[in-house]
N, C-alpha and C positions, 0 to 999 in steps of 0.2 A: 266712599267713606272718609270720614276728615282723619285722617291722625292725628291724637290731641296731643302734644309737646308738654312735657313734666317740664315746671319751671326749674332751674337752677337751683340743688342745695347748698347751703356755703356758711359755715360756722366761723365765727368771730372770736377773739379770745386773744388777753392778756395778760403773756406768763410775767410769771415773779410777782414780787412783792408791791410793784407798780400798781395805786391805784387811785391815780387817775384815767378815768375811761370817756371823755368827754368825745373826744376821738372817734373812738372805736365804735359809740353811739352814734356816731353821725352818718360816722359810714354804713354801719349794722342797716340804720334807715334809710338809707340815699340806698341801699340796694336792696332792700325791700322794698320801694318805690319803685323800682328801677324793675321791678318781676321774679325777684330771687326768693327763695325763699331761704331765713334765716335764722340758724343758731346764734345764740350769743352766748356763752358762756359765764359772763362774768368777768370779776377782776383777781387779782391773785392764785392764776391755774398751774401746776404743775407741766413741765414740757410732757411728762406722762398721761396727765388727766385730759391736756385739749387732745392727745391722738386717738383716746382710748375712745373720750366722747368725738371725734372723725368716723373714727369710724360707722362706734354703734349709730350713727346718724344718716352717714351712708354717703356724708357730703362728697361734691366734684373739687372742692376749692377749701383752703385755710386762710383768713387771713387773721395775722397776727400783730398787736399796735404795743410797742412800745415808749416810752419816756423817760425813763429811771437809766439809762445808759447798758443796760442792760444786755441790750442788742446782738448782742455778737455771739455769748455764752447761749443766750434762752432763743432764740429765733431754729440756731445751727441743732439745741437740743430736741427740737420737736421734733425738726429732720430724721434724725436719731431715732426717736419713740414711735415713730410710722416706722421707717426699717427696722425696728425691733419685730414689729406686729406685723412686718408682711405686706403694709401701705406704700412703700414707698411713692407707688405713682401719684399719689393723693398731692395739687401744687398748692407750692405755701409759698404766702405774698404777706408780706412785711408790710411796717409804715411806721412812721411816730418822729421821731426827734432822733436823728441819724444823722451824724458826721458825711461828708462827702465821699471822705477815703476807704469808709467805711463802708459802704456799698459791694464795692466789689468780691471786698471777702463773703459778706453774706451769700451774692449767688455764687460762688465758689462753694461756700457751706450746703445748697441746694435751693435756697429762696432764689425763685423765679422773677420778681419784682418788689423792688423798695420804691415804699412813695416817702414824702416828706411833706414838714406844711407849710401850703403852695401849689402845689401839683391840685390840676385841674381836676375837680370831680369828676367828669367826662375822662376824663386817661386812668385813672381808678377803675370807675366801671368797663369800659372796655377790655382793661389787664384782667376784671375779674371775670367778664364775660367768655373772652381767650381760649380764660387756664382752662373754667367749664368745660366749655367746645371740646380743645382739645382732651378735657379728662374723656371726657361723653364719650368720643370717639377713639377711645384709646379698649373702652368694657367691651367684653365677648357680646 
């Protein structure tokens, strides 16, 4: 008997007032084409809305996108909202126009991976695969 493997389920979100979602939609489509089940929340979501959607949809990872410059505030706020909901084990990955000097601060705040324009797509896909594998392995 062959065991059926459920595809990884991820959430892609645009926190804050940033209305530019072309990159987020590109990543969502690439993940879907790679076999992921993707939930896209749309633009202008609060960190609390993103955390609630991730919990409700039982995702293995969250991808955040920001082009507005508010990543240092909004990305950690999503991590905090997950902690408040006792779901701090869901990995959060972030991407967008993020200066190199902000990457380390985001990682210290709990963002597992940070991607900027020009990151090879396969590198992003592998980061999501790895995050989801690790999350799934931690589940009882």
